C-alpha positions, 0 to 999 in steps of 0.5 A: 457463479457463471456469468450467464447464470448470473445474468439470468438470475438477475433478470428473474430477480434483480434483488438477488444479485448484489453488486459491489459498491463504494462507500463514501469517505465520512467520519474520520475519513472526511476529505481535506487538503492537509497533504497538499499543505505538507512540507516537501523534504526533497528539493532534488528531482529523480527520486521516487520514494516508496517506503520510509523508516526512521532509526532510533536516533531519528535519522530518516531513510527511504527507498527509491528504485534499487537504492536506500537513501539517507535524508540530509536536510533538503538533500539525500545521500545514497546508503546502499544500492541493492541491485534490484527494486526495493519493495519494503523496509523496516527497522530492527534495532539499529539496522534496516531490513530491506526486501529486494525483488529477486533477492530476498531480505537484506540487512543494511548496517549503519556504515552502509554494508549489506548482508544477506538476511533471508534468501528463502524462496518464500520471500524472494518476490513481491514482499509488500511490507515487513514488521519486526516484533523483536530482533530475529522475529519478522513477519512479511506480507507477500502480495502475490506468488505469481507476480512481482511487487510492481504487478498490482494492477494486473493482479487486480484484474486477474482476481489474484488470491495467491498472497501470503504471510511469512514468518521468519525466525531462528527456525527459518521462513515458513508460511502462516497464511495463504490464499490472501487478496494482495496483503499489503501491510502488516504491523504487530500489536503489543499483545502479539497479534498482527494487523493485516491490510488486504488490498483486494478485499478492502479491509484490515483484519487482526490475526493471531499468530499463535493460532494460525488456523483461527479465523481472523477478526475484521477491524475495518471492512468495505473500505473506500480505498485499497489499504497499504502499509501499516506503521505503529504510532503513539496513538494507534497505527498509521495506514497508507492508502496508495489507491482509492476505489471508484465505481468505474473500476468496480464495474470492470471488476464485475466482468471477468471476461472484460478483465481478461480482454483488457489484460490481453489486448490493451496497454497497461497504462490505459486500463481503467484502474487506479494509479499512483499519479496522473501523468498523461491526461490526454490518453488516460481513460476518462472515469465518469465525471473526471473531466476538465471543464474550463481548465479545471479538473472537477473536484466531484470527479471519481479519482484515478489517483488520490493521496490518503493516509489515516490513523487507526486508533487502538479502539479500531476506529479511524481517528483522523486522516490526511488527504490530497484530493483529485485536484491535488498533487500529493497522490500515491502515498506508499510509506509513513513513519512517525518521528517524535511529533512529526509524520514523514510520508513517502508520496511515490505518486508525487515523487517526494517525501512530505513532513507534517509536524505537531501531530 
């Protein structure tokens, strides 16, 4: 609706215009400090883990920048340098399938050799997640057709809805869904249906790949965060939430003109949008109550960055969640994998891998 007409309509009938709202985190999403008590696995600095996978033997691999690394105790060894930002990974039998921005999908063997897997134009840019059902049948989510995987914030301000789902099999790569609001996570269910997290519409939905034109079934809607990657576990699916919503950002998104001005005239680091971490408190825009009082960052403040991963049960309900609240440091969770009774979390915002045992 035209902004002027919306303002006139709101003046005549305030109840006729619905503004977006941020629901509270309650029930299975009730806040705690479990991520802050997790065990860090990387003692060396210089890493920024984005995604993490485990092979059949339990060996953990993670991506950082343009490389894939193997976790060895409290250190890591480089498996392969892929020549571009690694935007997602998945395990297929005993090999790793990795998405490289500008290159496409590559296969990394156990000995570190790298082979091209799919370089179709559909998967060369902004692959946000990969799910393998059987060897040779892969679904990837494409966050945007106009930006790379690092362009999440700009796409949020632009209202970008050019995301898609791409299926890769023996017949090649083909799109099975278009016009999505930054799909950021995909995972197969046992019945062949697909769970998809949509970051910009704050929901997780189920899609039937055998009937791509059928409307999806919404599993969770109006979430208080921007859902990310989905990984299968013993009791359901683990979902990473790199960013949480707050009312200040919602107010900005309600004004398309303001979003355009911010994108055109203001440095990206100063946009009032969620971030993976808090780095420069002096220059960062204050969001409502996010202030230091007597040296303490008030815990009731709306978070600019946050740490969250939760378990979505087979019944479609949130079973439990792990948090690092606004005063914590384990923010920006982008990857998860369940290894036996352990959960390994890639905290890109905290620049570390975290381990939680005895799930």
